[in-house]
N, C-alpha and C positions, 0 to 999 in steps of 0.2 A: 504493500500500500504506500501511497504518497503520504508523507508525514510533514510536520512542521520543520523537521530537520532538512528536508529537501529545500524549502524556502530559505532557511537560515544559511545553507551552503551558498546558494546563488546570491543572496544579499551580501555575504562576506566576499564572494568572488568579485562582485561588481566593484568593491573597494580595494581589492588586492589582485587585479587581473594581470598576473605575471607568473612566469614559469616556476619561480622559487616557491611562491605560496601554494600554487596548485600541486606541485610535487610533494610538498610537506603535508598536504591535505588529501592526497590521492586516495587513501584508504577510505576516508569519509565520502569522497565522491563515488567510489565504487559501491559502498554499502548503503548510503543514504539517498543517492541520486540515481546512478545508472541502473542498479539492479531493480529498485522499485519501478523505474520507468519501463524497463524491459518486461517486467512482470505484468505491467499494465498493458503493454502492447500484446503480450501473449494472450491476455484475456479478451482482446478485441479480434484477434486473428480468426478464430473459428467462424464468427459471423461474416467477416470480410471475405474469407476464402469460399464460404458457401455462396455469397452473392456473386463472386467472380473467381472462378477456379484458377485464373491466370495470376492472381495475387500470390506472391511467394509466402509460404507459411513459416517464415523465419523472422522473429522479432529483431535480431541483430542486423539483418539485411534491410529492414525498414528504417532503422534508426540512423540519423545523421550524427556525425562525430561532433564532439564539443570543441575541437580545435578549429580555429578560424583560418581560412586561406587569406593570408595578408599580402600575397605577392603583388597584387595590383590595387591594393587599397591604401588610402591615406591613413586609415585607422589601423594601427599596428598592434592593438591589443590581441593577445594570442588565443583567447577563449571566448566562446559564446556564453552568454548568461541565460541560456534557454536550451532545453533539449527538444529536438524535433524529430518527427518521423513522417515518412511518406509511404502510402500504400497504393501502388499503381500496378496494373497488369504488366508483368515482366520486369518489375523492379521499381524502386523509388525514383530513378532518374528517367523513367519511361516518358515518351512524348504523349502517351495516352492519359486520359483523365483519371484522377485518383482521389484519395482522401488524405488529409493533412492533420497532424496533431502537433502542437507545441505547448510546452509548459515551462513557464519561467518562475520567478520567485513569488509572484502574486497572482498570475492569471493563467487561464487555460484558453488556448486558441484552437478552435476546431473549424475545419473547412474542407474544401475540395473543389474539383473542377480542373480547369487548365490555367496554370500560372505562367509558364514559359512557352511561348509559341514562336517558332521561327516562321519566316514568310511563307514557305510552302505549306506548312501545317495550318497557318492562319487562313490561307486561301481555301483550303479544304473545308474548314469549319464555316467560313462565310458562305461558300457555295452550298453547303449543307443547309444552312439557315434559309437560303433563298427558295429551297424546294417547297417549303410551307412555313411561312413566318409565324403562323398561329401556334405551331407546336412548342417552340421555345417560349413564347409568350405565356402559354398555359402553364408550363413548368415553373417559371419564375414568379408567376402570380398565384400559384396554388397556396392555400392557407398554411400547409405544413412547411413549405419553403419560407414564406414571408415571416411566419411566427418564429422560426429559428434563425433566419439570416437577414431579414429585411429585403434588401435589393441585391440583385446580381452585381458583382463588382468587377472592375477591370479598367485599365487605362484605355483611352479612346484615340483613334486616329483622327486627324483633322480633315483628311480627304479620303475618298473612296474611289475605286475603279468605277467608271461610268456604268458598267454592267450591273453594279450592285445598288445603284441609286433607287430604282423602283422598289426594291425590297426595303431600303432604308426609310422610305416614306411610311412603311407599315410597322417597322421595328427598328428603333435607333440603336439597339444593342448590336447591330451588325457593324457599327463603328468600333466596337470593342476590339482591343488587341489581346485581352485576357478575358477569360470567362470563369469566374470563380465565386464561391460563397465563403464567408468567414464570420465566425461568431467568437466573442470573447466574454468570459465570465470568471468570477473570482475563484481562486484555488482554495482559500482557507476553509470554506464550508465542506470541502471534500477531504480534509485531512483524515486519515485512518478510516475512510469510507469505502464500502463495497459498491456504493452507488455511482462512483465516478465512471466506471466502465459503461454502465447503462446510460448515463447522461451523454457520454461521447457517442455511443452507438445510436442514440436517438437523433443526434445531429447528423451523423453519417447517413442514417436512413433517409433523412430529408434531402440529402444530396444525391441519392441513388438515381432518381429519374434524370437529373441533370447530367450525371456521368454517363448514363446509358445513352442519352441523346447525343452528347458530344462524341462519344465513342463511335457512333455509327458514321461520323464524318470520315473515319479512317478505314472503314470497311473496303 
């Protein structure tokens, strides 16, 4: 289970984000942060793999590392102050839509859809939307989706190919460069709670129709 010790570790790491401190507290990280997080992922995977058999049934492969890639970043702090996981068909770095979980010192971030789209994949999704713009509208306006996530999120393009403009008159979401849902809620009420897994899965279930729809763009 995620406990208050999880939050305490990340609060301290945010004030001591250096290799010396982390190495001195690595046993704490393993016992109080990494293992509880992996156990949580293990509790989610039976449902996720039942929904999509292409999702890998391995918590370690779903989890992103705590080490930051600082090679091309002005921010040289070596560690993330959040643990993250991605569940997508064929792996967390797949181009296909999937589910996302992140837990930092104070908040739980739950989402899914498509975050990173290269131009060829974006073209596939936009062309898929043009086939029947009402389908995506119904998905993102469904009560289960809006209650959990509000609106579909994503950066937007300023211009579109002329062939997409008729569809854009019906649904402005075609301007999106990303198509994802994201919710955030406090971690503290879920310390030592078996309800955390259920809460996350209820959000994931609200994303299922979106992921299924977006996935058909790649068929």
